[in-house]
KOLLUMMAR-216195 format. One line per 5 residues: number of its first residue (from 1); for each residue x, y, z of N, C-alpha, C, CB. Coordinates in steps of 0.001 Angstrom, whole numbers, plus 500000, padded with zeros to 6 digits. Each point is the difference from the previous one (the first is absolute). Glycine has a CB too. Layout:
KOLLUMMAR-216195
NUM) X,Y,Z,X,Y,Z,X,Y,Z,X,Y,Z; ...
//
This chain:
KOLLUMMAR-216195
1) 900069,816514,813762,500785,501053,500679,501277,499420,500573,497897,501249,500553; 501945,497555,499975,501172,499336,500576,501003,499636,498898,498571,499095,501885; 500918,500460,496943,500900,499661,498881,500711,501237,499494,498508,498101,499355; 500778,503013,500646,500618,501257,499565,501111,500402,500955,497839,500720,498950; 501930,499059,502352,501030,500307,500997,501208,499103,499828,498234,500751,501584
6) 501495,497971,498109,501121,499069,499781,500789,500384,498750,498693,498164,501121; 500572,502255,497835,500684,500407,498752,500843,501251,500234,498123,499010,498632; 501359,501929,502161,500758,501209,500325,501214,499656,500840,497904,501357,499898; 501922,497678,500990,501139,499569,500816,501048,499325,499126,498492,499717,501994; 501043,499516,496999,500938,499346,499093,500779,501026,499180,498477,498011,499891
11) 500848,503037,499692,500678,501041,499226,501045,500728,500820,497949,500266,498645; 501846,499758,502670,500980,500677,500851,501237,499153,500243,498135,501216,501080; 501761,497486,498626,501165,499144,500163,501072,500400,498990,498545,498110,500842; 502689,501628,499488,501106,500424,499126,500947,498845,499738,499822,502335,500885; 500894,497825,498002,501048,499055,499636,501198,500800,499505,498308,498183,499409
16) 502847,501567,501237,501224,500739,499678,499791,501494,500178,500660,498205,498386; 498496,502156,502617,499777,501403,500285,498986,500659,499109,502273,500066,500792; 497025,499165,498354,499012,500566,499079,498655,499363,500313,501750,500402,498185; 497244,500410,502067,498678,499476,500341,499351,499383,498772,499751,501729,501807; 499373,497275,498452,499280,499354,498906,499058,500976,499305,500158,497820,501215
21) 499353,503165,499559,499139,501014,499392,500727,500787,498933,498743,500156,502124; 502493,500268,498177,500798,500717,499002,500330,499100,498807,500967,501432,501829; 499302,497288,498455,500269,499067,498906,498799,499874,499075,501582,498753,501476; 497206,501147,499143,498782,499893,499200,499781,501260,499172,499005,498483,501729; 501238,502666,498893,499824,501270,499282,501009,500128,498850,499144,501063,502124
26) 502098,498545,498142,501018,500062,498947,499671,499030,498871,501722,500657,501706; 497786,498126,498658,499604,499050,498976,498861,500520,499156,500752,498173,501469; 498287,502526,499182,498885,500584,499256,500492,501064,499015,498482,499546,501953; 502487,501253,498505,500567,501026,499106,500670,499354,498794,500346,501528,501965; 500420,497412,498270,500645,499302,498884,498966,499401,499054,501964,499500,501469
31) 496959,499943,499092,498957,499427,499157,499375,501061,499106,499551,498277,501752; 500108,502873,498848,499402,501065,499208,501005,500598,499003,498454,500494,501918; 502830,499504,498446,501016,500476,499060,500075,499081,498781,501304,501006,501909; 498648,497679,498341,499982,499054,498878,498749,500165,499155,501343,498401,501356; 497519,501810,499314,498757,500213,499269,500059,501271,499163,498766,498795,501803
36) 501750,502294,498801,500141,501255,499268,500967,499854,498837,499503,501255,502096; 501557,497957,498105,500964,499755,498912,499328,499318,498814,501845,499819,501688; 497328,499175,498582,499312,499300,498911,498991,500907,499307,500306,497842,501224; 498993,502977,499572,499032,500927,499405,500711,501020,499114,498480,499700,501986; 502660,500820,498508,500760,500978,499227,500522,499389,498703,500643,501157,502128
41) 499830,497609,497935,500480,499326,498792,498876,499852,498987,501711,498769,501357; 497077,500887,499147,498860,499862,499102,499618,501334,499373,499192,498081,501372; 500828,502996,499433,499668,501323,499476,501011,500457,498956,498920,500558,502180; 502359,499197,498104,501028,500392,499042,499867,499206,498706,501530,500596,501895; 498117,498129,498228,499822,499186,498796,498843,500533,499157,500908,497993,501220
46) 497971,502362,499441,498866,500547,499255,500331,501366,499416,498439,498735,501485; 502303,502074,499279,500427,501310,499481,500900,499832,498792,499828,500975,502295; 501036,498003,497761,500906,499734,498883,499219,499638,498745,501759,499237,501613; 497215,499923,498557,499183,499607,498848,499241,501204,499444,499770,497676,500948; 499685,503151,499962,499252,501181,499558,500905,500994,499285,498416,499683,501907
51) 502814,500507,498611,500942,500924,499357,500406,499486,498632,500839,500717,502243; 499313,497967,497632,500376,499421,498706,498907,500214,498967,501388,498291,501179; 497362,501732,499280,498899,500227,499060,499883,501457,499600,498810,498077,501002; 501528,502836,499937,499828,501428,499725,501110,500554,499124,498832,500224,502173; 502385,499339,498007,501138,500584,499308,500573,499013,498994,500504,501416,502006
56) 500080,499164,496934,500615,499165,498968,501424,499622,500364,498560,501094,498296; 502109,499743,502524,501383,499709,500370,500103,498904,501041,500567,502340,499471; 500631,497141,500682,500246,498915,500938,500753,500456,501244,500015,498447,498074; 500486,502792,501951,500854,500433,501099,499220,500077,501312,501404,501280,498367; 497346,499256,501617,499224,500075,501238,499627,498616,500508,499114,502215,499279
61) 500612,496866,499792,499699,498626,500408,501205,499363,500682,498367,499796,498106; 502813,500422,501315,501214,499423,500573,500320,500626,501354,500862,499560,497690; 498862,501755,502455,500253,500665,501289,499140,499394,501099,500588,502121,498796; 498130,497671,500916,499123,499391,501003,500421,498565,500304,498124,501464,499218; 502321,497835,499755,500434,498620,500208,501241,499944,500894,499047,499377,497757
66) 501891,501583,502036,501203,500031,500815,499693,500473,501434,501355,500441,497917; 497613,500373,502250,499651,500513,501327,499205,498996,500828,500005,502284,499038; 499335,496779,500315,499018,499153,500678,500615,499202,501142,498743,499853,497866; 502269,499371,501878,500559,499129,501034,500749,500779,501086,500184,498208,498280; 500689,502763,501380,500644,500763,501094,499006,500742,500884,501978,500255,498540
71) 496937,500270,500861,498998,500697,500806,499284,499034,500943,499697,501668,498151; 499970,497162,501354,499357,498997,500850,500930,499566,501126,498644,499217,498041; 502607,500627,501638,500968,499618,501027,500180,501105,501022,501160,498550,498345; 498736,502717,501225,500117,501129,500915,498848,500002,501004,501181,501321,498215; 497615,498311,501336,498860,499893,500929,500281,498932,501055,498408,500731,498175
76) 502187,498158,501404,500331,498934,500935,501053,500462,501005,499442,498303,498240; 501546,502466,501291,501020,500538,500915,499366,500945,501017,501740,499792,498192; 497303,501061,501337,499308,500900,500914,499213,499239,501051,499863,501682,498180; 499471,497225,501403,499274,499186,500971,500931,499345,501004,498259,499594,498286; 502916,499950,501241,500968,499393,500906,500539,501026,500990,500611,498348,498219
81) 499622,502876,501323,500481,501059,500913,498953,500321,501070,501397,500966,498134; 497340,499138,501438,498937,500298,500968,499821,498849,500988,498852,501430,498284; 501290,497326,501235,499846,498843,500880,501110,499958,501043,498885,498745,498139; 502343,501508,501449,501110,499993,500965,499883,501152,500987,501463,498924,498283; 497980,502201,501259,499782,501118,500933,498959,499635,501050,500599,501630,498189
86) 498366,497662,501409,498956,499596,500947,500487,498922,500954,498286,500581,498298; 502668,498601,501255,500494,498939,500868,500802,500538,501181,500048,498503,498022; 500573,502679,501784,500867,500561,501050,501045,498972,500408,498121,501469,500829; 502684,498135,498183,500984,498949,500234,500978,500391,501097,499778,499295,497620; 500636,499751,503191,500914,500311,501114,501405,500335,499497,498664,498481,501484
91) 502065,502228,499313,501379,500353,499681,501009,499268,500880,499183,502224,499258; 500346,497007,501684,500854,499219,500895,499455,498571,500086,500618,502085,501334; 500181,496880,498720,501481,500021,499877,500485,500170,498564,500098,498545,502002; 498973,501266,497049,500333,500223,498588,499157,501159,499496,500601,497550,499640; 500038,503347,499646,499289,501185,499497,499207,499616,498747,501796,501551,500938
96) 497047,497824,499269,499171,499578,498872,499412,501192,499247,499467,497900,501241; 500259,503183,499482,499433,501189,499347,500975,500575,498972,498671,500501,502079; 502617,499573,498305,501008,500518,499068,500172,499060,498813,501177,501139,501903; 498781,497547,498377,500126,499031,498905,498822,500119,499038,501268,498443,501517; 497532,501757,499011,498820,500145,499140,500101,501262,499152,498614,498770,501694
101) 501816,502336,498944,500179,501240,499232,501035,499824,498898,499382,501325,502029; 501691,497965,498289,501036,499759,499001,499474,499152,498847,501730,500167,501795; 497461,498823,498528,499417,499152,498960,499082,500804,499090,500146,498033,501537; 499063,502849,499064,499075,500820,499197,500787,500947,499092,498253,499864,501830; 502830,500721,498700,500830,500880,499163,500616,499221,498844,500496,501441,501999
106) 499962,497334,498270,500571,499175,498939,498957,499700,498919,501597,498989,501664; 497203,500657,498771,498940,499705,499032,499626,501245,499198,499133,498199,501520; 500884,502961,499131,499672,501245,499302,501068,500321,498946,498802,500848,502063; 502470,498950,498302,501084,500241,499036,499881,499041,498822,501504,500802,501856; 498211,497943,498432,499834,499016,498926,498834,500387,499098,500943,498202,501485
111) 497977,502294,499114,498836,500398,499207,500315,501181,499091,498517,499169,501826; 502198,501820,498713,500396,501155,499175,500924,499548,498873,499777,501536,501993; 501194,497590,498319,500886,499487,498960,499244,499208,498955,501835,499931,501654; 497163,499300,498788,499173,499229,499080,499258,500931,499036,499741,498194,501745; 499704,502885,498822,499272,500964,499168,500940,500673,498991,498379,500396,501897
116) 502801,500039,498551,500955,500635,499094,500481,499019,498937,500712,501535,501846; 499484,497203,498549,500424,498979,499046,498951,499820,498903,501304,498844,501817; 497418,501183,498580,498933,499879,499015,499912,501223,499099,498763,498557,501596; 501548,502628,498952,499968,501208,499180,501048,499960,498893,499166,501270,501976; 501944,498019,498253,500996,499854,498943,499393,499253,498814,501860,500005,501712
121) 497286,499009,498570,499301,499320,498917,499103,500946,499228,500083,497903,501315; 499247,503008,499393,499164,500999,499332,500852,500945,499151,498339,499857,501884; 502799,500592,498677,500912,500854,499243,500534,499279,498774,500623,501181,502107; 499683,497532,498042,500498,499211,498882,498953,499911,498891,501444,498687,501580; 497291,501130,498791,498935,499931,498994,499853,501333,499276,498812,498271,501378
126) 501303,502853,499372,499885,501319,499375,501166,500263,499047,498775,500832,502027; 502435,498810,498406,501156,500192,499131,499933,499099,498776,501352,500639,501992; 498143,498144,498173,499852,499095,498854,499029,500583,498985,500488,498028,501475; 498429,502571,499025,499041,500646,499095,500650,501179,499285,498103,499292,501491; 502769,501417,499196,500671,501158,499397,501042,499570,498969,499623,501283,502118
131) 501147,497649,498185,501039,499556,499082,499429,499386,498730,501469,499619,501954; 497300,499887,498100,499392,499450,498790,499718,501073,498961,498999,498203,501384; 500932,503060,499059,499748,501098,499075,501277,500512,499341,498034,500620,501382; 503129,498952,499081,501268,500461,499460,500507,499022,498957,500527,501158,502161; 500252,499361,496892,500561,499149,498960,501235,499253,500490,499111,501576,498286
136) 501587,499000,502668,501224,499375,500508,499668,498767,500836,501146,502239,500002; 499683,496732,499863,499837,498786,500802,500928,499991,501214,499332,498775,497929; 501503,502235,502198,500942,500021,501109,499284,500163,501333,501727,500957,498479; 497242,499913,501568,499274,500167,501254,499285,498712,500401,499709,502433,499481; 499898,496748,499530,499389,498702,500332,501010,499094,500689,498442,500218,498039
141) 502833,499855,501544,501033,499174,500624,500347,500488,501404,500904,499498,497729; 499063,501806,502483,500407,500553,501292,498877,499991,501037,501622,501420,498778; 497134,498400,500775,498877,500024,500931,500100,498915,501071,498605,500930,498171; 501724,497807,501509,500169,499000,501070,501114,500361,500974,499173,498277,498422; 501883,502344,501073,501112,500418,500865,499526,501051,501010,501646,499511,498138
146) 497541,501438,501415,499477,501027,500896,499063,499375,501028,500206,501722,498174; 498934,497366,501388,499050,499363,500912,500727,499203,501085,498320,499879,498135; 502655,499324,501462,500738,499193,500973,500813,500872,500947,500105,498145,498337; 500459,502948,501135,500778,500890,500856,499146,500665,501072,501533,500393,498089; 497273,500092,501536,499118,500639,500979,499507,499000,501041,499300,501649,498253
151) 500358,497153,501321,499529,499001,500954,501122,499567,500948,498315,499215,498308; 502895,500673,501163,501130,499660,500868,500237,501095,501025,501033,498675,498146; 498835,502582,501436,500184,501122,500921,498947,499958,501113,500977,501386,498125; 497768,498317,501527,498937,499937,501015,500266,498863,500976,498349,500953,498358; 502082,497892,501135,500281,498862,500884,501146,500321,500954,499191,498426,498219
156) 501851,502234,501267,501142,500352,500858,499583,500991,501076,501567,499599,498084; 497682,501428,501526,499553,500989,500982,499081,499371,501034,500206,501787,498271; 498907,497322,501307,499108,499341,500949,500793,499112,500957,498147,500058,498299; 502880,499262,501172,500845,499177,500868,500732,500835,501036,500270,498386,498134; 500228,502787,501466,500684,500877,500955,499033,500511,501074,501614,500676,498189
161) 497169,499671,501406,499020,500479,500970,499594,498887,500969,499168,501662,498310; 500697,497119,501193,499675,498870,500874,501127,499731,500990,498593,499011,498178; 502651,501070,501320,501144,499775,500889,500066,501063,501087,501241,498925,498111; 498494,502324,501521,500017,501071,500991,498882,499820,501021,500990,501541,498294; 497833,498018,501254,498884,499765,500916,500310,498877,500973,498422,500797,498249
166) 502301,498189,501291,500365,498881,500875,501138,500346,500946,499248,498454,498224; 501322,502731,501636,501029,500434,500928,501420,499794,499521,498406,499509,501748; 501752,500049,497028,501354,499817,499485,500558,501338,499531,499458,497631,499315; 501792,502695,501035,500576,501272,499548,500298,499962,498505,500986,500359,502280; 498464,500578,497009,500216,500020,498546,500935,501120,499568,497737,499023,499708
171) 502672,501833,501243,500901,501097,499621,501326,499456,499489,498917,501487,501706; 501626,497491,499007,501250,499386,499524,499819,499311,498679,500708,499700,502331; 498114,499662,497475,499727,499337,498723,499914,501004,498864,498792,498194,501219; 500515,502935,499050,499889,501030,498961,501368,500590,499669,497671,500527,500780; 503154,499688,500269,501344,500537,499762,500831,499024,499169,499878,501274,502170
176) 500031,497431,498167,500769,499011,499239,499490,499902,498574,500445,498724,502102; 498212,501401,497753,499450,499989,498644,500466,501210,499209,498009,498751,500834; 502119,502401,499879,500483,501187,499308,501431,499841,499531,498458,501365,501365; 502410,498103,499504,501402,499783,499601,500075,498951,498904,500787,500615,502310; 498456,498290,497889,500005,498961,498973,499433,500490,498690,499790,498311,501777
181) 499135,502523,498306,499434,500552,498779,500961,500917,499284,497776,499822,501022; 503006,500951,499743,501001,500864,499382,501058,499178,499287,499594,501724,501759; 500861,497191,498900,500997,499137,499364,499454,499351,498732,501010,499571,502244; 497745,499972,497849,499389,499377,498819,499809,501029,498887,498834,498325,501480; 500749,502896,498907,499803,501043,498995,501305,500348,499293,498104,500900,501351
186) 502997,499169,499426,501290,500292,499371,500449,498861,499094,500613,501406,501971; 499135,497355,498477,500409,498855,499188,499143,499864,498751,500783,498857,502068; 497934,501498,498044,499079,499828,498879,499644,501340,499366,499088,497945,501096; 501857,502986,498939,499729,501336,499469,499628,499951,498524,501584,500951,501674; 499173,498284,497550,499729,499916,498570,498660,499329,499723,502455,499915,499574
191) 497248,499027,501192,498718,499309,499794,498831,500922,500325,501094,497804,500540; 499033,502961,500565,498933,500926,500362,499838,501101,498964,500435,499508,502400; 500682,500981,497083,499908,501044,498971,499346,499462,498739,502045,501096,500933; 498182,497619,498765,499352,499404,498830,498506,499843,500218,502117,498802,499460; 497489,500869,501775,498569,499880,500306,499331,501366,499872,500452,498054,501557
196) 500215,502995,498966,499448,501340,499838,499992,500413,498532,500805,500596,502296; 500174,498906,496949,499988,500233,498559,498783,499379,499350,502477,500072,500014; 497130,498742,500451,498792,499357,499489,498768,500854,500293,501066,497746,500320; 498890,502817,500897,498869,500862,500345,499967,501246,499119,500101,499158,502358; 501063,501386,497324,500045,501166,499121,499527,499641,498599,501890,500937,501347
201) 498444,497857,498187,499528,499561,498689,498481,499893,500006,502155,498754,499606; 497277,500808,501531,498538,499916,500109,499387,501400,499906,500199,497914,501429; 500394,503039,499280,499432,501345,500036,500156,500712,498655,500506,500109,502451; 500669,499783,496941,500258,500718,498751,499471,499258,498781,502012,500984,501058; 497993,497681,498990,499563,499147,498890,500673,500373,498690,497823,499710,501149
206) 503505,500282,498806,500680,500337,498739,499873,498905,498957,501592,501370,501300; 498103,497400,499115,499859,498890,499058,499229,498883,500673,502157,500612,498835; 497496,498391,500377,499373,498794,500506,500536,498813,499213,497915,501275,500689; 501710,497528,499744,500496,498800,499346,499543,499988,498540,499970,498741,502201; 500975,500997,496901,499706,499980,498567,500404,501261,499278,498149,498506,500511
211) 502202,502568,500217,500388,501257,499356,501414,499910,499437,498489,501256,501558; 501718,499450,497343,501326,500129,499390,500643,501260,500575,499272,498805,497843; 501790,501015,502941,500625,501116,500696,501503,500003,499743,498208,499926,501768; 502369,501229,498522,501458,500160,499969,500396,500725,501270,500086,500061,497447; 500749,499287,503364,500491,500576,501250,501513,499935,499979,497906,499320,501269
216) 502724,501843,498607,501455,500006,499875,500424,499362,498688,500223,499906,502492; 500620,499073,497607,500458,499287,498810,499170,498762,499702,502274,500847,500458; 496705,498898,500339,499185,498787,499852,498712,500363,499281,500981,498982,502107; 498732,500275,496827,498781,500212,499236,499352,498656,499730,500937,502095,498946; 497761,497824,501294,499293,498753,499763,498591,500050,500556,502167,498791,500054
221) 497256,500035,500167,498623,499860,500476,500002,499611,501471,499229,499339,497692; 499977,501372,503111,499897,499687,501426,499320,498642,500150,499888,502471,500621; 500811,496603,500013,499494,498632,500134,499483,499709,501401,501603,499299,498243; 499020,501294,502769,499580,499735,501376,500387,501173,500888,500242,497514,499642; 498860,502842,501278,500248,501063,500972,499869,499387,501380,499141,501823,498433
226) 501952,498144,502309,500007,499398,501326,500190,501025,501088,500883,497936,499006; 499209,501569,502251,500215,500894,501130,501401,500595,499967,498373,498665,501349; 502606,500576,498165,501385,500438,500046,500495,500506,498659,500380,498375,501810; 499161,501018,497091,500569,500333,498703,498951,499864,498911,502254,499246,500782; 498106,501273,498048,499170,499904,498804,500805,499302,498913,498715,502108,500612
231) 500635,496967,498678,500680,499246,498952,499525,500478,498636,500226,498005,501525; 500760,502276,497615,499729,500501,498650,500598,499026,498994,499984,502416,500804; 499192,497124,498272,500456,499120,498932,500431,500864,498822,498452,498124,500757; 502837,501872,498935,500517,500814,498920,499610,499387,498653,501919,500756,501461; 498296,500014,497472,499664,499502,498667,500995,498956,499520,498949,502193,499489
236) 502184,497687,501207,500932,498910,499730,499639,498748,500789,501784,501682,499540; 497031,498362,501139,499450,498886,500766,500782,499698,501281,499180,499073,497857; 501658,501859,502576,500645,499854,501303,499089,500605,501070,502321,500079,498942; 497830,499443,502285,499186,500474,501109,500865,500846,500933,498495,497963,499834; 501134,503301,500321,500749,500937,500836,499185,500282,501255,501135,501042,497973
241) 499482,498783,503197,499358,500267,501281,500556,501307,500567,499666,497511,500430; 499448,503449,499798,500401,501320,500487,499376,500221,501374,500196,500908,497627; 500594,499431,503413,499411,500329,501313,499047,501176,499880,502057,499145,501151; 496832,500774,499558,498984,501050,499893,500513,501349,500456,498268,498279,500349; 502637,501721,500631,500564,501273,500442,500782,500663,498873,500122,499131,502350
246) 500650,500080,496918,500747,500535,498856,499052,500455,498907,501923,498493,500541; 497016,500742,499249,499060,500302,498924,499259,501305,500249,499746,497560,499590; 499877,502700,501656,499255,501219,500305,500878,501245,499939,498489,498644,501433; 502832,501186,498594,500911,501144,499919,500487,500245,498582,500701,499542,502334; 498721,499742,496685,500380,500182,498611,498838,500597,499209,501607,498067,500174
251) 498759,502565,498705,498973,500453,499068,499504,498789,499213,501047,502324,499827; 497644,497444,500217,499394,498835,499346,499225,500485,498778,499836,498728,502209; 500541,500736,496643,499333,500334,498744,499041,498872,499669,501988,501354,499171; 496712,498914,500899,498983,498981,499751,499472,500180,498582,499367,499908,502463; 501094,499216,496641,499592,500106,498605,498558,499530,499788,502386,499663,499335
256) 497109,499506,501587,498636,499502,499852,498961,501083,500253,500805,497758,500687; 499600,503345,499923,499061,501090,500272,499934,501003,498834,500467,499723,502458; 500254,500017,496446,499957,500922,498869,498626,499949,499336,502484,499714,499642; 496881,501440,500115,498722,499974,499267,500197,499774,498506,499045,501531,501713; 502170,498764,497780,500348,499792,498592,501511,499925,499887,497917,501213,499206
261) 502571,498282,499660,501449,499825,499802,500526,500992,498967,499792,497560,500587; 501440,502844,499639,500595,501049,499173,500808,499423,498851,500073,501478,501994; 499825,499176,496858,500893,499745,498858,500819,501266,499783,498372,498337,498905; 502918,501518,501161,500890,501132,499753,501121,499529,499094,499444,501060,502241; 500665,499571,496591,501052,499607,499048,500468,501214,499226,499026,497691,499800
266) 502167,502185,499662,500572,501044,499151,500222,499402,498614,501122,501161,501988; 498210,499416,497016,500100,499532,498613,500971,500917,499266,497619,499062,500025; 503508,500381,499495,500999,500801,499294,499910,499798,498500,501490,499855,501985; 498351,501240,497276,499984,499927,498535,501205,500751,499458,497470,499834,499958; 502869,499875,498816,501271,500498,499431,499975,501512,499810,500314,497806,498842
271) 500884,502758,501037,500155,501437,499802,499579,500438,498607,501853,499967,501642; 497847,499076,497508,499518,500352,498662,498548,500448,500032,501608,498368,499018; 497747,501546,502096,498598,500383,500140,499857,501517,499946,499560,497935,501369; 499470,502533,497845,499742,501437,499900,499063,500432,501128,500327,499927,497485; 499617,501375,502825,499074,500473,501039,498537,499653,499702,501599,501849,500458
276) 498006,498236,498265,498611,499657,499639,499723,498529,500275,500003,501790,498237; 500945,497361,501388,499834,498571,500275,499939,499724,501516,501217,499476,497845; 499582,501238,502903,499985,499830,501455,498642,500381,500583,502465,500462,500067; 496968,500670,499478,498690,500426,500493,498923,498977,499648,500709,502398,499774; 499343,497099,498998,499013,499009,499576,500152,498684,500785,499983,501051,497705
281) 501254,498557,502556,500233,498759,500747,499448,500122,501424,502065,499540,498614; 498165,501625,502000,499498,500207,501369,498475,499947,500023,502019,501409,500543; 497345,499251,498491,498539,500026,499957,499425,498608,499726,500096,502379,499203; 500576,496861,499908,499514,498647,499711,500113,499077,501230,500677,500324,497590; 500402,499832,503189,500152,499177,501206,498966,500397,501050,502463,499742,499528
286) 497241,501541,500562,498958,500446,500934,498632,499424,499609,501303,502123,500426; 498428,497865,498270,498738,499416,499533,499946,498508,500327,499884,501711,498153; 501251,497624,501692,500064,498581,500344,499627,499775,501461,501774,499670,498262; 498820,501099,502645,499710,499834,501428,498565,500376,500324,502390,500466,500514; 497105,500566,498784,498640,500462,500262,498956,498953,499595,500785,502357,499660
291) 499525,496847,499331,499032,499030,499491,500272,498575,500482,499727,501453,498011; 501352,498345,502718,500340,498630,500429,499103,499588,501169,502405,500312,499239; 496945,498525,500702,499067,499603,501079,500688,499649,501316,498495,499167,498236; 502784,500487,501734,500690,499598,501224,500655,501162,500721,500380,497805,498963; 499607,503390,500444,500677,501158,500586,498998,500859,500748,501717,499971,498166
296) 498649,500404,503059,499167,500878,500804,500032,501403,499421,500431,498604,502045; 498378,502002,497798,499907,501290,499317,500095,501199,500937,498617,498873,498304; 501565,500863,502962,500054,501117,500946,501250,500849,499809,498696,498631,501620; 502423,500729,498045,501240,500755,499873,500990,499231,499124,499622,501053,502268; 500921,499606,496715,501118,499444,499236,500755,501152,499342,498747,497817,499584
301) 502508,501941,500094,500878,501009,499402,500749,499408,498819,500246,501142,502224; 499867,499623,496707,500879,499669,498870,500667,501308,499600,498534,498029,499176; 502784,502076,501008,500723,501247,499727,501400,499717,499497,498665,501154,501756; 501782,499738,497329,501396,499993,499555,500811,500668,501106,499376,500078,497496; 501537,499172,503115,500648,500494,501221,501490,500295,499861,498323,498714,501225
306) 502420,500479,497987,501457,500157,500022,500616,499813,498617,500003,499197,502359; 501132,501506,497471,500913,499710,498898,501057,499047,500553,499595,502276,498851; 500194,496454,500955,500894,499017,500568,501306,499903,499248,498032,498768,500783; 502859,500394,499715,501315,499835,499361,499875,499447,498599,501011,499638,502232; 497994,499514,497530,499850,499415,498670,498542,499935,499568,502064,498677,500401
311) 497034,502062,500275,498583,499923,499651,499262,501230,500500,500104,497498,500081; 498743,502714,499306,499054,500995,500487,498980,499237,500867,500314,501552,497928; 499596,498797,503354,499267,499179,500960,498585,500525,500221,502164,499424,501105; 496886,499637,498825,498593,500290,500270,499605,499248,501274,499476,500341,497507; 500033,500395,503496,499551,499386,501247,498552,499538,499834,501580,501458,501360
316) 498188,497262,498936,498642,499442,500015,499707,499580,501442,500144,499193,497550; 498848,501458,503050,499692,499787,501418,498494,499814,500129,502007,501385,500760; 497574,497427,499729,498574,499717,500133,499800,498891,501033,499582,500704,497595; 499161,498933,502642,499648,498963,500977,499021,499015,499361,500361,501617,501928; 499783,497123,498437,499053,498986,499544,498833,499913,500992,501869,498700,498854
321) 496986,500887,500646,498837,499849,500874,500170,498812,500946,498556,501015,498219; 502113,497944,501334,500165,498794,500787,501238,500102,500886,498856,498676,498203; 501118,500590,502902,501169,499892,500865,500574,498586,499996,499068,501825,501425; 500307,497272,497828,500498,498627,499898,501269,500003,499162,497659,499048,500217; 503380,500297,500296,501324,500080,499372,499981,499500,498559,501032,499697,502248
326) 498337,499150,497507,499971,499452,498649,499229,500879,499039,500173,497744,500975; 498664,502765,499451,499196,500881,499134,500719,501315,499752,497900,498953,500875; 502817,501515,500136,500777,501239,499826,501077,499828,498925,499574,500592,502412; 501128,498274,497629,501043,499759,498996,499414,499892,498602,501363,498836,501731; 497461,500545,498159,499350,499924,498683,499641,501385,499490,499097,497740,500580
331) 500383,503121,500297,499644,501359,499593,501244,500802,499624,497988,499911,501500; 503073,499957,499268,501241,500719,499695,500573,499544,498654,500466,500240,502472; 499511,498447,497315,500494,499465,498729,499190,500529,498822,500769,497944,501194; 497901,502107,498938,499159,500487,498914,500275,501464,499701,498257,498342,500638; 501953,502466,500415,500320,501415,499794,501331,500137,499262,498723,500615,502093
336) 502277,498614,498307,501310,500078,499346,499907,499615,498523,501100,499474,502194; 498169,499441,497505,499881,499558,498605,499266,501024,499144,500011,497634,500787; 498952,502984,499762,499250,500987,499231,500805,501283,499799,497874,499032,500896; 502976,501300,500059,500908,501145,499783,500968,499688,498867,499818,500653,502433; 500677,498113,497511,500866,499596,498893,499258,500085,498665,501266,498488,501561
341) 497440,501092,498427,499207,500102,498764,499851,501441,499568,498768,497930,500621; 500984,502990,500329,499842,501419,499664,501282,500552,499372,498347,500265,501888; 502777,499445,498744,501269,500530,499488,500341,499404,498642,500793,500318,502348; 498871,498391,497477,500293,499370,498696,499141,500603,498900,500628,497872,501166; 498082,502383,499125,499122,500613,499000,500446,501407,499636,498124,498625,500872
346) 502488,502075,500072,500469,501357,499737,501386,500020,499371,498626,500781,501909; 501993,498063,497953,501340,499954,499417,501095,500457,500943,498945,500378,497830; 500788,499562,503452,500992,500407,501003,500731,498773,500528,498596,502000,500638; 502644,498197,499710,500822,498914,500511,500200,500154,501513,501161,499812,497759; 498744,499053,502917,500345,499993,501417,501510,500001,500115,497871,498771,500623
351) 502659,502202,500087,501450,500184,500068,500639,498915,500848,499705,502467,499716; 501535,497279,499986,500813,499104,500814,501323,500700,500253,498888,497906,499051; 501853,501727,501940,501260,500694,500295,500946,499975,498801,499738,499391,502415; 500651,501788,497141,500922,500120,498847,500892,501213,500214,498321,498914,498427; 502717,501145,500775,500966,501107,500117,500443,500415,498606,500794,499174,502265
356) 499250,502127,497490,500455,500545,498721,501370,500630,500192,497617,500412,499245; 503342,499177,499924,501371,500500,500101,500320,500800,498739,500702,498025,501454; 499791,503159,498700,500385,500875,498881,501525,499987,499868,497945,501482,500348; 502540,498153,498437,501428,499980,499713,500374,501218,499165,500022,497479,500106; 500985,503260,500277,500451,501197,499273,501224,499646,499159,499108,501522,501829
361) 500906,498986,496913,501170,499815,499161,501107,500970,500421,498530,499230,498093; 502677,500394,501661,501127,500874,500362,500058,501238,499142,501248,498013,500745; 498293,501861,497960,499984,501161,499108,498556,500322,499667,502273,499416,499033; 497384,501808,501043,498624,500420,499695,499155,500009,501281,500205,499048,497654; 498570,501379,502147,499102,500130,501141,498870,498965,499979,500545,502432,500054
366) 499499,496644,498984,498917,499012,499903,500107,498982,501127,499926,500302,497503; 498961,499311,502959,499929,498961,501046,499107,498875,499531,500366,501708,501811; 500061,497071,498390,499237,498822,499587,499406,499333,501240,501494,499664,497966; 497168,500405,502168,499407,499349,501165,499934,498487,499785,498657,502081,500495; 501676,497187,500507,499926,498541,499982,499201,499568,501203,502217,499776,498796
371) 496750,499436,500950,499154,499535,501093,500471,498636,500461,498050,501310,499110
//
């Protein structure tokens, strides 16, 4: 009984205005907070393993993994807040209570920033999974830029909140950042417009690396897509760099997206051709296209269209099944040669530019044509 009285008397003793009893109680709270933190970490780890077994996806596993440490740290912050409340820290001559509250607010802000920073990793994993399903590689290049930009924004905002909590005025800093940002935006207007052009290319996906495109007067193969510009290798093997802002404001013709290639030609035969021969020639060319293995059968035209200056013109309009440039040229060449064979078998001549001149005699009405 006497020892209990001595222990109670010891607890009533104080140091720096704080009784040993309150110190013991606050220490007990911190101990249990640490214990609860370890238990929570263990539970989250087991929950993470169980969730990984139940679901095939990885997003829920990653969410629990990102939540585990900030949540455990939040329990520790709560224990520290409760311990400082139990201590009843003095406010004179030094305001320890205000300092403790400020420290807890700082730790809470850091914890929230830590959690948001980890969520960017989760967002990055989700976007990476989404970009793997797309054919374009441009979104793969821009994904690190988006991740770094969001994380930088979180760090800046957390720094401003910490500065405000510590009592530093941030209104002047924000105003100066606004003026400085305006100056930078005006100076980097073209660069920013090119970056937004890159984002528009991601959204619209008019082309990807390796596509054969024509933009304005530039025609070639897309070799590289960057944040500021796109590089196109022309067929003359020169490299043309086009700003993305300029590229997005132009009509882009993507030849690699063609499902088939077009053959369009005008076959001119001589005026010595009779109507019957013309009808037979048209029908024979149609049969040729109908039976040719390289010609798409969905749509083709063969028609006598014009009385030209020196020929009777037959329009041949069709599409090849292949889109490969070399195979297309082989198919076009074969069609042209077989049309020549048809006309030769029929005894028809392919016309060439010629002129017939009629000379009149001074006496009489006879006229002598001279070709």
